[in-house]
N, C-alpha and C positions, 0 to 999 in steps of 0.2 A: 550293422546298419539295418534299420527297419525296411522291409520290402512292402511299400505301399504304392498306391497309384501315382504315376508320374504326372506332373503338371507341366504344360508346355508354355504357359503364359508367365511372364515375369511377376514375381510376388515380392513386393517391397518389404512387407513385414518379415517374411522368412529370410530374405537377404540381409536385412538389418540385423536380425538375430544371429545369423551365421557369421557375419563380420564381427559383431561384438564378442561372440564366443571365441572366434579366432584370436582376438586381442587378449582375451582372458587366458587362453592356453599359452600364448607366447609369453605372457607375464610369469607363467609357472617356471620357465627355464632359468631366468635370473633368480627367482625365488629358490629354486633347487640349489643354485650356487651359494646363496646365503645359508641354506640348510646344511649343505655339505661343508662349507667353509667354517661354520661354527664348530663342527666336530673335529677339525684338524688342529694341529699345533700352530702356535703363533707364526712360526717361520714358513708355514705353507698355506696360510689363509688366502692370500691374494692369488696364488697359483691355482688353488682349488676353485675359487670363484671364476677365474679366467677360463677354466676348462668348460664350464657351463656356458659362459657368455660367448666364447668364440664359436661354439657349436651352432649358435643362432646364425652366425655369418656363414660358416663353412657349409652346413647342410642347407641353409637358405639358398645358396648358390647352386649346390648339387641338385636340389629338388626341381628348380625351374629349368635346368638344363636337361637332365635325364631322369632324375628320380621319379618324378610324377608319371612319366610315360611308362616306366618299368612297373610301377605299382598299379596304375589305373588306366593304362593304355589298353586297346582291344586285346582280348585274351589270346595267348598263344599256347594252346594245349593245357590250359589250367595251371600253368607253372609260372608264367611271367607275362607282363604286358608288352605289347609291341612298341615300336618306335614312332608310331603315328603322331604322338604329341611331343616329339623331341624339340627342345627349346620352346615349349608351349605353343607349338604350331597348332592352329585351329582351336586353341583354348582361349576363349574371349567372353564377350558379353551375352552370347546366345545361351539360352537355358538348356542345360544338359539333361538328358533323359535316361541315361544308363543307370545311374545310382539314384534310384527313384525315391529314396527317403528325403532328398533335398529338392522338394517340389517348388518349382518356380525360381530356383537359385541359379544365377549365371555360372557357367562352367568355371570361370576364373575364380568365383567365390568358393566353389567346392574345392578347387585346387589349393587355395591358400589356407583353408581350414585344415585340410589334410597335411599341409606343409608343417603346421605346428606340432602334429603328432610325430612326423618324421624328425623334427628337430629335438624334441625332448627325449625320445627313446634312447639314442646313443649317449646323451648326456647322463642318463641314469646309471650307465655302466661305470662312469668315472669314479663313483664311490668305492668300487672294488679295488682300485689301484691307486688311491689317493696317497700323496706324499712321496712318490717314488718314480713317476713316469717322466721320460724325456719329452719335452714339449713337441719337438719336431716329429718324433715317432707317434706321439699322440694324435697329431693332425692327420697323418697318413692312415692311422688305424681308424679314426672316426670316419674318414672318407670311404675307406675300403669296406668297413662294416655297414655303413649306410647303403652302399651300392649292392653288396653281395649278400647281406643278411636282411636288413630291414625292408628294402624295396620288394624283394620276392615274397617275404612273409606278409607284408601288407597286401600284396596282390592276392595271395592265397586266402586271407581272412576277410579283408575289407572289400577287395575287388571281386572279380569274376572267377577267381581261382578255385581250386578243388576243395578247400576247407570251408568256404563260406556259403551262406544261404542263397547267393545269387547263382551258384552252380547247381542245377537240379540233380545232377548225377554225382555230386560230391558228398563230403562227410556231413555237411549241414550243421556245423558248430555255430552256436550263438555267441557272439562277442560284440556287444553293443558299442563299446567305446575303447576297447584295447586291452582287456585283461590278458589275452593270449598273445596278440600281435605285438603288444608293447611290454607288458610287465613280465610275463613268462619268458618272452624273447630276451629282454634285457637281463633278467635274473640268470638265465642259462649262460649268457655271454659273460656276465659278471663272475660266475663260477670258474669259467675257463680263464678269465683274466687274472683272478686271484691266484690260480695255480701257476700260470706262466710268469707273472710278475714276481712271485715269491713274496716272502715276508719282508716287512720293513726292518731296517737295521735297528736292533734293540727290541724288536717285538717280543713280548713275553717277559722281558727282563727290565725294561724301562717304563716309567709312567708315560702314557700317551693320552692324557686327558684332553677333553675339548677346550679350546682356547676361548670360546665365546658362546655361552649357552643362550645369551640373548639373540644372537644370530640364528640359532636353531629354532627358537620360538618365532622369530620374524619370518624365517623361511617356511616354517610350517603354516603360519597364517596366510602367507602368499599362496602356497600350494593349495590350501583348503579353498581359498577364494577363487583361484584360477580353475580349480577342478569342476566348478559349476559349468564353465564353458566346455571343459573336457567331456563331461557326461551329458549335460542337458543340451549342449550344442550338437551332439551326435544324433539328435532327433532330426536335424536338418531343417527344422521348421519351428515356428512359434506355436506349438500345439500342446495338447494334453500330455503327450508322451514326454515332451521336454519338461513340463511342470513336474511330472512324476519323477523323472530322473533327477531333477534338482532336489526334491524332497528326500528321496532315498539316499542320495549322495551325502547330504548333511547328516541323516540319521545313522548311517553306517559309520561315518567318521567319528561322530560323537560317541557311539557305543564302543568302538574299538579304543578310542583314547581313554575313556573311563575304565574300560576293562584292563588295559595295560597298566594304568596308574594303580588300580587296586591290586593287581598281581605284584607289582614292585613294592607296594606298601606291605603286603602280606609276607613276601619272601625276604625283603631287605629292611623292613621296619620304617621306611620312609616313602612317601608318595613322590616319586621321581618326576621332575619337570621334563627331563629328557625322555623318560619313558612315556609320558602322556603325549609328547610330540610324535614319537615313533609310532605309538598306537594310532594316532589320528591318520598318519600317512598309510599305515597298514590297512585301516578301514577304507580309506579312499581307493587304494589299490584293489581291494577285494570287491567293492561294489561296482567297479568300472565295467566289467563284462555284463553284469546283471542289471545295470541301472535302467535300461529300457524295457525290462521284462518282469521285474518283481515289484511287490507292494511294500509299504513302509514297515510292517511287522516282520516280513521276511528280511528286509534290509537290516533291521535291528539284530536279528539272528546272525546275519552275515558279518556285521560289525563285531559282535561278541566273539564269533569264531575267529575272525582275523586277529583280534587282540590276543586270544589264547594261543592259536597256532603260530603266529609270527613271534610272539614272546618266547614260546617254547623253542622255536627254531633258532632264535638269536642266542638263547642260553646254551643250546646244544653246540652251536658253532663256537662259542667262547671256550668250550672244553676241548676243542681240536686245535691243530696247528695251522689251520687255514686262516690267512690274514685277509679276509674280505673286510677291508678297512671300515666301511660304513654300513656293513650288513645289507648290501643290495640283494643278495640271495635270500636271506631270511625274511626280508620285508616284501620286496617286489616279486621275487620268485615264488615264495610260499604264499604270499598274499594273492598273487595272480592265479596260482594253482587252486587255492581254496575258492576264489571268486568264480573261476571257470566251472568247478564242480557244483558250487552252490547255484549257479545259473541253471545247470541241468536238473537240479532238485526243485527249485522254486519258481521257474519261469511260468507265467500265466498269460493267456491270451487276453485277459481282462485289462492288461496294461498295453500290450503291443497291438492288439486288435487283429492279430494274425493267428488263425486256429492252429497252424503247425508249430508255432513258437510256444510250446508248453513243455514242462519238465516232469520229473518223476511223480511229484505230488499231485499233478493233474492227470496222471495215468499214462504218461509217455516215458516209459523206462528207458527206451533207446537213446533218449537225449543225453543221459549221463555218459553212455558209451561214446557218443559223438564228441562230447566235451573232452573226455579223457584222450581220445584218439588225436584230436587237434592239439591238445596240450603236449602230448608225447612227441608228436611229429615236429612241432615248432621248437620244443626244448632240445631235442636231439640235433636238429639241423643247426640251430643257433650255436650249441656247444661245439659241434664238430667244425663248422665253418669259422667260428671265432678262434678256435685252437689253431687251425691252419693259417689264418691271417697272422696271428701273433707269432707263430713259429717262423714264418717267413720274415717278418719284421725283426724278430730277435736275431736271426742269422745275418740280416743285411744292415739294419740301422741300429740295433740294440734297443731294448725296451726301457731299461732303467738308467737313471742318472748315475754318475760315479758315487762312490762312498763319500768322497769329500763334498760333493755337491749335495748329497742327501743330508750330511751333517750341517752344512750351511743353511739348507732349506731351499725349497724350490722358488720361493719368492725372489730371492736374490740370484740364485744360480741360474734360473731359467728366464727371469724377466728383468733382473737388475733393479727391482723396486721392492719396497716393504709395505705391508698392509698397515702397520702401525709405526708411528714415530712419536715416542713419548717424551715430552719436554718437561723436565722437572722445574727448571728455572731458566727463563730466557729462551733463546733460539739455539739449537744445536746444529753444528755444521754437518753436512752430509758425510757419512762414514764409508770408507771403502768396504767392499764385501768381506774381505778377510778379517776385518775387525769386528764384524757383527757377531754377537753372541749366538751360539748354536743351541742354547737351552731356552725353551719357552718359559714364560713367567708362570710360576706355580699358581694355579687357580683351584681352590678346594672344590671338589665335585664328587658325587657318588656315581657319576655316569659310567665309570669304568668297572663298576661292580656288575658282573653278569646278571645279577638278579634284578637290576634296574635298567640297564642298557648294555650294549655289547662292550667287551673289553677292547682296548685299542681306540676308544673314543667314538664308536660309530653306531648309528642306526639309520637306515635310510628310509 
């Protein structure tokens, strides 16, 4: 968050922009559901979309009850927020002054904007264990992870905790809109989740092609659109920094999409549609921490780097036994890592207006070290805490559906519904679960070629 002078008077323009940006970011989470759902097999599409959709409700409740106060309540030793705002006590129409980038914005407006970040972050992790999670365990995991991982990390990075710029004695890492707090955090958690959930039945021996690439394109378009609220909204005001964040966000996404497409064309002989979509998301991830600190030409370099590094990470993962179903680690983890480092390289006061917010190319070599320190701390904490949560849940509730339920598919076994009912002639009667085919319709695709997109049908 930018550290600029606070305004104490209500600012209608800034408030209108923050509310519009909040709506854009909320729209990203169902967009993520379409993006992830398109990658899964036909029998799991509905369940995959549901995982993103229900997080909006679950974390939406958690945030107003306790999440906001843990993340943004008055600081307790640089580690966690106090309970002063429990149940949104004293969070109302008054203009808040602690988080000074949001000049003239009511406290409740700042809270709801941050709620959208808290919602989408755990939803990102779901791509790592797609097609095999018990829905009941999934709900408990999402709640526990939000409370024990996201809320503290948000306080460290966005709040007055020890990693952010609002703590003068802290590490002073720059993260404008969530490269570390959101994408590195989710990427490290996804790695732990992929390990603990294990591989899908038939992984490596059965075709697991995407069931609906049009959903992937639709989801990518929604994410790209919503990301303008994600990054430009983080300026907290309708100002020049928001305009710059908007421009560099689009530039990096475009560069990464084009780069990934060219790489798939070069290595696989075809310009992959799925690869272009994965590249766009990688570019959006990478520019997120830097969007309030870098200029358009630097954003172009960040986007090209995201396309190269994330493409390489996805290809490398495809050569291992790790079943990160939709490559959350390769895109969000590596994209967030590169974006954090790039912020330390390219940040300039010409964008932020703050002399201290400069990177290596502006003569501040220590900023790269601050960025790496924050990335390392968040990644380690997220991986360890996620592993503990998953181990406890595995011992008590069990993480995975049964083999029979996995064969049937999560749409029917977990929700009793199907994403698609294809009627060839007339109306078909409803079929019992046991009679539903367990084999997805074959859809020709190059997406499982690791040269174009991840094996197992994924790129996040």
